[in-house]
Short mmCIF file of the C-alpha atoms (twelve columns), coordinates in Angstrom:
data_MODEL
# 
_entry.id   MODEL 
# 
loop_
_atom_site.group_PDB 
_atom_site.id 
_atom_site.type_symbol 
_atom_site.label_atom_id 
_atom_site.label_alt_id 
_atom_site.label_comp_id 
_atom_site.label_asym_id 
_atom_site.label_seq_id 
_atom_site.Cartn_x 
_atom_site.Cartn_y 
_atom_site.Cartn_z 
_atom_site.pdbx_PDB_model_num 
ATOM 1   C CA . UNK A 1   -24.907 -5.908  -3.160  1 
ATOM 2   C CA . UNK A 2   -25.400 -2.156  -2.715  1 
ATOM 3   C CA . UNK A 3   -22.086 -0.315  -3.143  1 
ATOM 4   C CA . UNK A 4   -20.966 3.283   -2.766  1 
ATOM 5   C CA . UNK A 5   -17.790 5.230   -3.433  1 
ATOM 6   C CA . UNK A 6   -16.428 8.374   -1.790  1 
ATOM 7   C CA . UNK A 7   -13.833 10.262  -3.839  1 
ATOM 8   C CA . UNK A 8   -13.922 10.483  -7.629  1 
ATOM 9   C CA . UNK A 9   -10.364 11.513  -8.384  1 
ATOM 10  C CA . UNK A 10  -7.949  9.453   -10.452 1 
ATOM 11  C CA . UNK A 11  -7.929  6.467   -8.078  1 
ATOM 12  C CA . UNK A 12  -11.617 6.815   -7.311  1 
ATOM 13  C CA . UNK A 13  -12.488 6.455   -10.986 1 
ATOM 14  C CA . UNK A 14  -10.508 3.213   -11.064 1 
ATOM 15  C CA . UNK A 15  -12.488 1.938   -8.108  1 
ATOM 16  C CA . UNK A 16  -15.707 2.913   -9.899  1 
ATOM 17  C CA . UNK A 17  -14.558 0.880   -12.893 1 
ATOM 18  C CA . UNK A 18  -14.068 -2.128  -10.617 1 
ATOM 19  C CA . UNK A 19  -17.531 -1.739  -9.079  1 
ATOM 20  C CA . UNK A 20  -19.055 -1.626  -12.559 1 
ATOM 21  C CA . UNK A 21  -17.032 -4.632  -13.721 1 
ATOM 22  C CA . UNK A 22  -18.344 -6.609  -10.730 1 
ATOM 23  C CA . UNK A 23  -21.887 -5.524  -11.692 1 
ATOM 24  C CA . UNK A 24  -22.628 -4.328  -8.180  1 
ATOM 25  C CA . UNK A 25  -25.590 -2.069  -7.465  1 
ATOM 26  C CA . UNK A 26  -23.929 1.354   -7.216  1 
ATOM 27  C CA . UNK A 27  -26.237 3.413   -5.008  1 
ATOM 28  C CA . UNK A 28  -23.940 6.318   -4.197  1 
ATOM 29  C CA . UNK A 29  -21.087 8.336   -5.687  1 
ATOM 30  C CA . UNK A 30  -19.707 11.174  -3.610  1 
ATOM 31  C CA . UNK A 31  -17.287 14.003  -4.354  1 
ATOM 32  C CA . UNK A 32  -17.352 17.698  -3.412  1 
ATOM 33  C CA . UNK A 33  -16.585 18.674  -7.021  1 
ATOM 34  C CA . UNK A 34  -19.742 18.738  -9.146  1 
ATOM 35  C CA . UNK A 35  -17.932 18.177  -12.437 1 
ATOM 36  C CA . UNK A 36  -16.381 14.987  -11.049 1 
ATOM 37  C CA . UNK A 37  -19.803 13.728  -9.942  1 
ATOM 38  C CA . UNK A 38  -21.451 14.477  -13.272 1 
ATOM 39  C CA . UNK A 39  -18.654 12.914  -15.286 1 
ATOM 40  C CA . UNK A 40  -18.744 9.741   -13.195 1 
ATOM 41  C CA . UNK A 41  -22.525 9.597   -13.413 1 
ATOM 42  C CA . UNK A 42  -22.429 9.805   -17.203 1 
ATOM 43  C CA . UNK A 43  -19.761 7.112   -17.381 1 
ATOM 44  C CA . UNK A 44  -21.652 4.759   -15.077 1 
ATOM 45  C CA . UNK A 45  -25.117 5.612   -16.439 1 
ATOM 46  C CA . UNK A 46  -26.556 6.200   -12.975 1 
ATOM 47  C CA . UNK A 47  -29.554 8.155   -11.749 1 
ATOM 48  C CA . UNK A 48  -28.999 11.683  -10.458 1 
ATOM 49  C CA . UNK A 49  -30.248 10.519  -7.059  1 
ATOM 50  C CA . UNK A 50  -27.030 8.484   -6.694  1 
ATOM 51  C CA . UNK A 51  -24.861 11.626  -6.617  1 
ATOM 52  C CA . UNK A 52  -23.842 13.262  -3.345  1 
ATOM 53  C CA . UNK A 53  -21.585 16.136  -2.356  1 
ATOM 54  C CA . UNK A 54  -21.748 15.225  1.359   1 
ATOM 55  C CA . UNK A 55  -20.444 11.749  2.270   1 
ATOM 56  C CA . UNK A 56  -22.302 11.634  5.575   1 
ATOM 57  C CA . UNK A 57  -25.605 12.408  3.851   1 
ATOM 58  C CA . UNK A 58  -24.864 9.643   1.343   1 
ATOM 59  C CA . UNK A 59  -24.204 7.093   4.092   1 
ATOM 60  C CA . UNK A 60  -27.444 8.009   5.849   1 
ATOM 61  C CA . UNK A 61  -29.600 7.950   2.712   1 
ATOM 62  C CA . UNK A 62  -28.064 5.359   0.378   1 
ATOM 63  C CA . UNK A 63  -27.303 2.797   3.127   1 
ATOM 64  C CA . UNK A 64  -24.634 0.865   1.159   1 
ATOM 65  C CA . UNK A 65  -23.414 -2.570  2.210   1 
ATOM 66  C CA . UNK A 66  -19.992 -1.987  0.616   1 
ATOM 67  C CA . UNK A 67  -18.129 1.320   0.738   1 
ATOM 68  C CA . UNK A 68  -14.875 2.303   -0.962  1 
ATOM 69  C CA . UNK A 69  -13.130 5.353   0.513   1 
ATOM 70  C CA . UNK A 70  -10.843 7.007   -2.033  1 
ATOM 71  C CA . UNK A 71  -10.255 10.392  -0.451  1 
ATOM 72  C CA . UNK A 72  -7.076  11.931  0.932   1 
ATOM 73  C CA . UNK A 73  -5.807  10.329  4.143   1 
ATOM 74  C CA . UNK A 74  -7.027  13.088  6.461   1 
ATOM 75  C CA . UNK A 75  -10.642 11.956  5.931   1 
ATOM 76  C CA . UNK A 76  -10.119 8.192   6.151   1 
ATOM 77  C CA . UNK A 77  -10.689 7.686   9.873   1 
ATOM 78  C CA . UNK A 78  -13.890 9.718   10.236  1 
ATOM 79  C CA . UNK A 79  -15.424 8.264   7.079   1 
ATOM 80  C CA . UNK A 80  -14.533 4.689   8.012   1 
ATOM 81  C CA . UNK A 81  -15.909 5.036   11.540  1 
ATOM 82  C CA . UNK A 82  -19.117 6.716   10.372  1 
ATOM 83  C CA . UNK A 83  -19.637 4.039   7.727   1 
ATOM 84  C CA . UNK A 84  -19.290 1.269   10.309  1 
ATOM 85  C CA . UNK A 85  -21.696 3.082   12.628  1 
ATOM 86  C CA . UNK A 86  -24.216 3.305   9.754   1 
ATOM 87  C CA . UNK A 87  -24.114 -0.467  9.292   1 
ATOM 88  C CA . UNK A 88  -21.777 -0.728  6.300   1 
ATOM 89  C CA . UNK A 89  -20.465 -4.283  6.576   1 
ATOM 90  C CA . UNK A 90  -17.597 -4.116  4.057   1 
ATOM 91  C CA . UNK A 91  -15.218 -1.139  3.873   1 
ATOM 92  C CA . UNK A 92  -12.233 -0.733  1.574   1 
ATOM 93  C CA . UNK A 93  -10.097 2.290   2.414   1 
ATOM 94  C CA . UNK A 94  -7.253  3.786   0.427   1 
ATOM 95  C CA . UNK A 95  -3.764  4.131   1.876   1 
ATOM 96  C CA . UNK A 96  -2.121  5.492   3.852   1 
ATOM 97  C CA . UNK A 97  -4.743  4.196   6.255   1 
ATOM 98  C CA . UNK A 98  -4.745  7.282   8.493   1 
ATOM 99  C CA . UNK A 99  -2.720  10.325  9.481   1 
ATOM 100 C CA . UNK A 100 -1.893  9.060   12.965  1 
ATOM 101 C CA . UNK A 101 -1.514  5.795   14.834  1 
ATOM 102 C CA . UNK A 102 -4.375  6.766   17.133  1 
ATOM 103 C CA . UNK A 103 -6.721  7.369   14.186  1 
ATOM 104 C CA . UNK A 104 -5.832  3.991   12.653  1 
ATOM 105 C CA . UNK A 105 -6.537  2.263   15.959  1 
ATOM 106 C CA . UNK A 106 -9.881  4.077   16.210  1 
ATOM 107 C CA . UNK A 107 -10.805 2.731   12.780  1 
ATOM 108 C CA . UNK A 108 -10.033 -0.808  13.924  1 
ATOM 109 C CA . UNK A 109 -11.924 -0.422  17.197  1 
ATOM 110 C CA . UNK A 110 -15.079 1.030   15.636  1 
ATOM 111 C CA . UNK A 111 -15.152 -1.530  12.823  1 
ATOM 112 C CA . UNK A 112 -14.720 -4.377  15.320  1 
ATOM 113 C CA . UNK A 113 -17.460 -3.000  17.559  1 
ATOM 114 C CA . UNK A 114 -19.944 -2.787  14.679  1 
ATOM 115 C CA . UNK A 115 -18.902 -5.974  12.877  1 
ATOM 116 C CA . UNK A 116 -17.556 -4.233  9.769   1 
ATOM 117 C CA . UNK A 117 -14.844 -5.914  7.727   1 
ATOM 118 C CA . UNK A 118 -12.091 -3.369  6.915   1 
ATOM 119 C CA . UNK A 119 -9.621  -3.687  4.029   1 
ATOM 120 C CA . UNK A 120 -6.779  -1.285  3.254   1 
ATOM 121 C CA . UNK A 121 -5.782  -0.929  -0.389  1 
ATOM 122 C CA . UNK A 122 -2.243  -2.304  -0.134  1 
ATOM 123 C CA . UNK A 123 -2.665  -4.799  -3.001  1 
ATOM 124 C CA . UNK A 124 0.931   -5.913  -3.665  1 
ATOM 125 C CA . UNK A 125 0.229   -9.441  -2.459  1 
ATOM 126 C CA . UNK A 126 -2.151  -9.685  -5.425  1 
ATOM 127 C CA . UNK A 127 0.491   -8.636  -7.981  1 
ATOM 128 C CA . UNK A 128 2.676   -10.895 -10.141 1 
ATOM 129 C CA . UNK A 129 5.712   -8.687  -9.559  1 
ATOM 130 C CA . UNK A 130 5.441   -9.636  -5.896  1 
ATOM 131 C CA . UNK A 131 4.200   -13.247 -6.049  1 
ATOM 132 C CA . UNK A 132 6.539   -14.478 -8.772  1 
ATOM 133 C CA . UNK A 133 9.746   -13.304 -7.017  1 
ATOM 134 C CA . UNK A 134 8.441   -14.568 -3.660  1 
ATOM 135 C CA . UNK A 135 7.949   -18.100 -5.018  1 
ATOM 136 C CA . UNK A 136 11.360  -18.047 -6.668  1 
ATOM 137 C CA . UNK A 137 13.155  -16.728 -3.595  1 
ATOM 138 C CA . UNK A 138 11.593  -19.397 -1.383  1 
ATOM 139 C CA . UNK A 139 12.912  -22.162 -3.668  1 
ATOM 140 C CA . UNK A 140 16.038  -24.268 -3.122  1 
ATOM 141 C CA . UNK A 141 17.597  -22.602 -6.172  1 
ATOM 142 C CA . UNK A 142 17.637  -19.164 -4.477  1 
ATOM 143 C CA . UNK A 143 17.801  -20.278 -0.852  1 
ATOM 144 C CA . UNK A 144 15.640  -17.662 0.845   1 
ATOM 145 C CA . UNK A 145 15.288  -13.878 0.812   1 
ATOM 146 C CA . UNK A 146 17.951  -11.888 2.678   1 
ATOM 147 C CA . UNK A 147 17.510  -8.287  1.502   1 
ATOM 148 C CA . UNK A 148 15.389  -6.016  -0.689  1 
ATOM 149 C CA . UNK A 149 16.490  -2.746  -2.276  1 
ATOM 150 C CA . UNK A 150 13.951  -0.354  -3.816  1 
ATOM 151 C CA . UNK A 151 15.281  2.429   -6.067  1 
ATOM 152 C CA . UNK A 152 12.751  4.819   -7.542  1 
ATOM 153 C CA . UNK A 153 11.709  8.313   -8.356  1 
ATOM 154 C CA . UNK A 154 10.138  10.636  -5.799  1 
ATOM 155 C CA . UNK A 155 7.068   8.461   -5.179  1 
ATOM 156 C CA . UNK A 156 6.478   9.500   -1.550  1 
ATOM 157 C CA . UNK A 157 7.277   7.459   1.542   1 
ATOM 158 C CA . UNK A 158 3.671   7.651   2.783   1 
ATOM 159 C CA . UNK A 159 1.814   7.372   -0.518  1 
ATOM 160 C CA . UNK A 160 3.832   4.521   -2.047  1 
ATOM 161 C CA . UNK A 161 6.491   3.643   0.504   1 
ATOM 162 C CA . UNK A 162 3.822   2.113   2.745   1 
ATOM 163 C CA . UNK A 163 3.063   -0.383  -0.039  1 
ATOM 164 C CA . UNK A 164 6.609   -1.664  0.309   1 
ATOM 165 C CA . UNK A 165 6.379   -1.811  4.107   1 
ATOM 166 C CA . UNK A 166 3.358   -4.109  3.789   1 
ATOM 167 C CA . UNK A 167 4.897   -6.098  0.934   1 
ATOM 168 C CA . UNK A 168 8.148   -6.593  2.857   1 
ATOM 169 C CA . UNK A 169 6.418   -7.707  6.060   1 
ATOM 170 C CA . UNK A 170 4.159   -10.124 4.219   1 
ATOM 171 C CA . UNK A 171 6.910   -11.444 1.964   1 
ATOM 172 C CA . UNK A 172 9.178   -12.284 4.893   1 
ATOM 173 C CA . UNK A 173 6.417   -13.535 7.188   1 
ATOM 174 C CA . UNK A 174 8.131   -11.608 9.979   1 
ATOM 175 C CA . UNK A 175 7.313   -8.307  11.721  1 
ATOM 176 C CA . UNK A 176 9.432   -5.223  11.136  1 
ATOM 177 C CA . UNK A 177 11.394  -4.476  14.317  1 
ATOM 178 C CA . UNK A 178 13.693  -1.593  13.305  1 
ATOM 179 C CA . UNK A 179 13.357  1.536   11.159  1 
ATOM 180 C CA . UNK A 180 15.890  4.208   10.220  1 
ATOM 181 C CA . UNK A 181 15.287  7.121   7.845   1 
ATOM 182 C CA . UNK A 182 17.080  9.966   6.089   1 
ATOM 183 C CA . UNK A 183 14.544  12.349  4.533   1 
ATOM 184 C CA . UNK A 184 15.460  14.714  1.711   1 
ATOM 185 C CA . UNK A 185 15.838  18.310  2.846   1 
ATOM 186 C CA . UNK A 186 13.873  19.556  -0.175  1 
ATOM 187 C CA . UNK A 187 10.103  19.461  0.270   1 
ATOM 188 C CA . UNK A 188 8.436   19.169  -3.116  1 
ATOM 189 C CA . UNK A 189 4.904   20.614  -3.498  1 
ATOM 190 C CA . UNK A 190 2.324   17.860  -3.137  1 
ATOM 191 C CA . UNK A 191 0.088   17.491  -6.224  1 
ATOM 192 C CA . UNK A 192 -2.948  16.865  -3.982  1 
ATOM 193 C CA . UNK A 193 -2.742  20.288  -2.398  1 
ATOM 194 C CA . UNK A 194 -0.467  22.660  -0.459  1 
ATOM 195 C CA . UNK A 195 -1.855  21.410  2.872   1 
ATOM 196 C CA . UNK A 196 -0.331  17.976  2.281   1 
ATOM 197 C CA . UNK A 197 3.258   16.829  2.637   1 
ATOM 198 C CA . UNK A 198 4.816   13.474  1.828   1 
ATOM 199 C CA . UNK A 199 8.525   13.228  2.418   1 
ATOM 200 C CA . UNK A 200 11.054  11.807  0.001   1 
ATOM 201 C CA . UNK A 201 14.346  10.224  1.001   1 
ATOM 202 C CA . UNK A 202 15.839  6.921   2.079   1 
ATOM 203 C CA . UNK A 203 15.157  4.394   4.799   1 
ATOM 204 C CA . UNK A 204 16.220  1.022   6.146   1 
ATOM 205 C CA . UNK A 205 13.984  -1.596  7.784   1 
ATOM 206 C CA . UNK A 206 14.859  -4.875  9.487   1 
ATOM 207 C CA . UNK A 207 12.525  -7.755  10.347  1 
ATOM 208 C CA . UNK A 208 12.672  -9.977  13.408  1 
ATOM 209 C CA . UNK A 209 14.141  -12.674 11.149  1 
ATOM 210 C CA . UNK A 210 16.986  -10.356 10.112  1 
ATOM 211 C CA . UNK A 211 15.911  -9.595  6.537   1 
ATOM 212 C CA . UNK A 212 16.707  -6.036  5.453   1 
ATOM 213 C CA . UNK A 213 14.900  -3.561  3.214   1 
ATOM 214 C CA . UNK A 214 16.460  -0.350  1.917   1 
ATOM 215 C CA . UNK A 215 14.550  2.229   -0.083  1 
ATOM 216 C CA . UNK A 216 15.753  5.322   -1.903  1 
ATOM 217 C CA . UNK A 217 13.136  7.667   -3.355  1 
ATOM 218 C CA . UNK A 218 14.927  10.982  -2.961  1 
ATOM 219 C CA . UNK A 219 13.477  14.333  -3.987  1 
ATOM 220 C CA . UNK A 220 16.205  14.642  -6.639  1 
ATOM 221 C CA . UNK A 221 15.160  11.385  -8.352  1 
ATOM 222 C CA . UNK A 222 12.517  11.595  -11.050 1 
ATOM 223 C CA . UNK A 223 12.335  8.346   -12.949 1 
ATOM 224 C CA . UNK A 224 11.389  4.690   -12.633 1 
ATOM 225 C CA . UNK A 225 11.014  2.091   -9.916  1 
ATOM 226 C CA . UNK A 226 13.236  -0.972  -9.698  1 
ATOM 227 C CA . UNK A 227 13.608  -3.581  -6.983  1 
ATOM 228 C CA . UNK A 228 16.498  -5.956  -6.323  1 
ATOM 229 C CA . UNK A 229 15.817  -9.061  -4.245  1 
ATOM 230 C CA . UNK A 230 18.953  -10.737 -2.913  1 
ATOM 231 C CA . UNK A 231 18.824  -14.320 -1.651  1 
ATOM 232 C CA . UNK A 232 21.418  -16.753 -0.316  1 
ATOM 233 C CA . UNK A 233 22.211  -18.053 -3.784  1 
ATOM 234 C CA . UNK A 234 20.892  -15.516 -6.276  1 
ATOM 235 C CA . UNK A 235 19.327  -12.195 -7.150  1 
ATOM 236 C CA . UNK A 236 16.151  -11.047 -8.919  1 
ATOM 237 C CA . UNK A 237 15.988  -7.619  -10.603 1 
ATOM 238 C CA . UNK A 238 12.473  -6.269  -11.272 1 
ATOM 239 C CA . UNK A 239 11.544  -3.238  -13.373 1 
ATOM 240 C CA . UNK A 240 8.129   -2.685  -11.801 1 
ATOM 241 C CA . UNK A 241 6.873   -0.079  -14.258 1 
ATOM 242 C CA . UNK A 242 8.207   -1.900  -17.306 1 
ATOM 243 C CA . UNK A 243 7.002   -5.366  -16.311 1 
ATOM 244 C CA . UNK A 244 10.384  -6.992  -16.803 1 
ATOM 245 C CA . UNK A 245 12.502  -9.157  -14.510 1 
ATOM 246 C CA . UNK A 246 15.970  -10.668 -14.774 1 
ATOM 247 C CA . UNK A 247 17.502  -13.221 -12.419 1 
ATOM 248 C CA . UNK A 248 20.823  -14.886 -11.696 1 
ATOM 249 C CA . UNK A 249 21.481  -17.816 -9.348  1 
ATOM 250 C CA . UNK A 250 24.448  -20.004 -8.480  1 
ATOM 251 C CA . UNK A 251 24.642  -23.285 -10.322 1 
ATOM 252 C CA . UNK A 252 23.331  -26.163 -8.210  1 
ATOM 253 C CA . UNK A 253 26.760  -27.650 -7.580  1 
ATOM 254 C CA . UNK A 254 27.965  -24.412 -5.937  1 
ATOM 255 C CA . UNK A 255 25.022  -23.658 -3.614  1 
ATOM 256 C CA . UNK A 256 26.693  -24.980 -0.460  1 
ATOM 257 C CA . UNK A 257 29.860  -22.940 -0.913  1 
ATOM 258 C CA . UNK A 258 30.388  -19.981 1.484   1 
ATOM 259 C CA . UNK A 259 28.889  -16.598 0.654   1 
ATOM 260 C CA . UNK A 260 32.358  -15.165 0.148   1 
ATOM 261 C CA . UNK A 261 32.433  -17.086 -3.149  1 
ATOM 262 C CA . UNK A 262 29.932  -14.665 -4.648  1 
ATOM 263 C CA . UNK A 263 31.357  -14.855 -8.162  1 
ATOM 264 C CA . UNK A 264 30.850  -18.576 -8.859  1 
ATOM 265 C CA . UNK A 265 29.283  -19.614 -12.203 1 
ATOM 266 C CA . UNK A 266 25.545  -18.942 -12.424 1 
ATOM 267 C CA . UNK A 267 22.362  -19.650 -14.302 1 
ATOM 268 C CA . UNK A 268 20.282  -16.726 -15.529 1 
ATOM 269 C CA . UNK A 269 16.982  -15.908 -17.138 1 
ATOM 270 C CA . UNK A 270 14.425  -13.220 -18.011 1 
ATOM 271 C CA . UNK A 271 10.742  -12.924 -17.137 1 
ATOM 272 C CA . UNK A 272 7.790   -10.877 -18.316 1 
ATOM 273 C CA . UNK A 273 5.461   -9.972  -15.467 1 
ATOM 274 C CA . UNK A 274 2.454   -7.696  -15.129 1 
ATOM 275 C CA . UNK A 275 3.589   -4.055  -14.959 1 
ATOM 276 C CA . UNK A 276 2.619   -2.072  -11.873 1 
ATOM 277 C CA . UNK A 277 -1.071  -1.200  -12.183 1 
ATOM 278 C CA . UNK A 278 -3.588  0.220   -9.727  1 
ATOM 279 C CA . UNK A 279 -6.754  -1.183  -11.331 1 
ATOM 280 C CA . UNK A 280 -6.360  -4.969  -11.462 1 
ATOM 281 C CA . UNK A 281 -4.653  -5.557  -8.075  1 
ATOM 282 C CA . UNK A 282 -7.278  -3.364  -6.374  1 
ATOM 283 C CA . UNK A 283 -9.986  -5.456  -8.043  1 
ATOM 284 C CA . UNK A 284 -8.343  -8.633  -6.756  1 
ATOM 285 C CA . UNK A 285 -8.217  -7.217  -3.234  1 
ATOM 286 C CA . UNK A 286 -11.863 -6.148  -3.503  1 
ATOM 287 C CA . UNK A 287 -12.844 -9.640  -4.649  1 
ATOM 288 C CA . UNK A 288 -11.001 -11.131 -1.671  1 
ATOM 289 C CA . UNK A 289 -12.856 -8.765  0.672   1 
ATOM 290 C CA . UNK A 290 -16.209 -9.686  -0.852  1 
ATOM 291 C CA . UNK A 291 -15.416 -13.408 -0.649  1 
ATOM 292 C CA . UNK A 292 -14.064 -13.271 2.893   1 
ATOM 293 C CA . UNK A 293 -10.699 -14.595 1.761   1 
ATOM 294 C CA . UNK A 294 -7.236  -13.328 2.754   1 
ATOM 295 C CA . UNK A 295 -6.901  -9.593  2.117   1 
ATOM 296 C CA . UNK A 296 -4.856  -6.695  3.467   1 
ATOM 297 C CA . UNK A 297 -6.831  -5.811  6.573   1 
ATOM 298 C CA . UNK A 298 -6.860  -2.973  9.078   1 
ATOM 299 C CA . UNK A 299 -4.207  -4.592  11.260  1 
ATOM 300 C CA . UNK A 300 -1.920  -4.725  8.222   1 
ATOM 301 C CA . UNK A 301 -2.644  -1.075  7.501   1 
ATOM 302 C CA . UNK A 302 -1.876  -0.115  11.108  1 
ATOM 303 C CA . UNK A 303 1.448   -1.986  10.950  1 
ATOM 304 C CA . UNK A 304 2.427   0.092   7.903   1 
ATOM 305 C CA . UNK A 305 1.397   3.333   9.632   1 
ATOM 306 C CA . UNK A 306 3.503   2.482   12.691  1 
ATOM 307 C CA . UNK A 307 6.579   1.917   10.499  1 
ATOM 308 C CA . UNK A 308 5.887   5.213   8.732   1 
ATOM 309 C CA . UNK A 309 5.703   7.052   12.058  1 
ATOM 310 C CA . UNK A 310 8.919   5.347   13.222  1 
ATOM 311 C CA . UNK A 311 10.633  6.599   10.047  1 
ATOM 312 C CA . UNK A 312 9.558   10.163  10.871  1 
ATOM 313 C CA . UNK A 313 10.858  9.779   14.425  1 
ATOM 314 C CA . UNK A 314 14.183  8.470   13.125  1 
ATOM 315 C CA . UNK A 315 14.675  11.368  10.736  1 
ATOM 316 C CA . UNK A 316 13.691  13.936  13.380  1 
ATOM 317 C CA . UNK A 317 16.107  12.436  15.917  1 
ATOM 318 C CA . UNK A 318 19.338  12.510  13.906  1 
ATOM 319 C CA . UNK A 319 18.546  9.388   11.881  1 
ATOM 320 C CA . UNK A 320 18.756  7.057   14.842  1 
ATOM 321 C CA . UNK A 321 17.523  3.471   14.594  1 
ATOM 322 C CA . UNK A 322 14.011  3.290   16.056  1 
ATOM 323 C CA . UNK A 323 12.848  0.014   17.575  1 
ATOM 324 C CA . UNK A 324 9.225   -0.792  16.846  1 
ATOM 325 C CA . UNK A 325 8.648   -1.777  20.476  1 
ATOM 326 C CA . UNK A 326 9.465   1.787   21.555  1 
ATOM 327 C CA . UNK A 327 6.718   4.207   22.555  1 
ATOM 328 C CA . UNK A 328 5.790   6.065   19.362  1 
ATOM 329 C CA . UNK A 329 3.881   9.392   19.173  1 
ATOM 330 C CA . UNK A 330 0.456   7.813   18.659  1 
ATOM 331 C CA . UNK A 331 -1.513  11.074  18.694  1 
ATOM 332 C CA . UNK A 332 0.739   13.061  16.383  1 
ATOM 333 C CA . UNK A 333 -1.140  13.962  13.178  1 
ATOM 334 C CA . UNK A 334 0.916   13.992  9.982   1 
ATOM 335 C CA . UNK A 335 0.017   15.925  6.777   1 
ATOM 336 C CA . UNK A 336 -0.034  12.826  4.525   1 
ATOM 337 C CA . UNK A 337 -2.324  12.879  1.531   1 
# 
């Protein structure tokens, strides 16, 4: 299969590694920075004819069947739509999917019209630190997930928060129906450029089934990422960067007692799980896309974008709770990277 990649920054180089590991025929690498192109070419041992500074020229000349888009979010929609129009059948786009709801919908519409299969790189469903807790929480021992709390450094509500929106929705099997946000007043300079802005802060989401997610990634927090899953009968504590997990759960004979008896005797244990990593889960998602199996698709990406927009509306309107069935500002363009 002929494959191409747009964007050769830190994440783009990881995608290149995955393309090489899959032994695909890399026919195009694109980046506006010449040094990035030359370095990637040397690493991949490709012909000079595979290098492009202009992504639209690459799509017209290289004619890839698979395209990975690893640029900043402001370019995602135009590149995805152009790729579909040029006959690219498989597209994997980085997150956040787009900088507006309208742009995300345009991506879906154009891909559907041209028969292109679109994946968004929200790969948490392919990660042990998601799948292992999910299986445990669904068991009789834990009794079902009731809430999730994410505490981390300033990882960006758009850049990384959207991963948790998708993870939460998929983990619960229920759509998010409410969003409330409190953004930090401090706006930290974005490492991808002064034109970009990704807010820090806290938010609260609720699904139709009543499960809650809270997230705190304030601008004054600069270390780590830990998640607490609370179920009817137990809790799981995950250090996502360290690859460690610890759990406690009521002993079997106490599971039917009321929740007010939260201090009953418990069983406990520790787990080693894969630390958070961008390379392997992205490869798993790419494999699913290539095989036509379940993957995080454009509809999933749009759902995450809508929650992100609702969070911005909440913060702008005195932190009110925003219902997802409200009319959201579809055409508003945000400066996400």
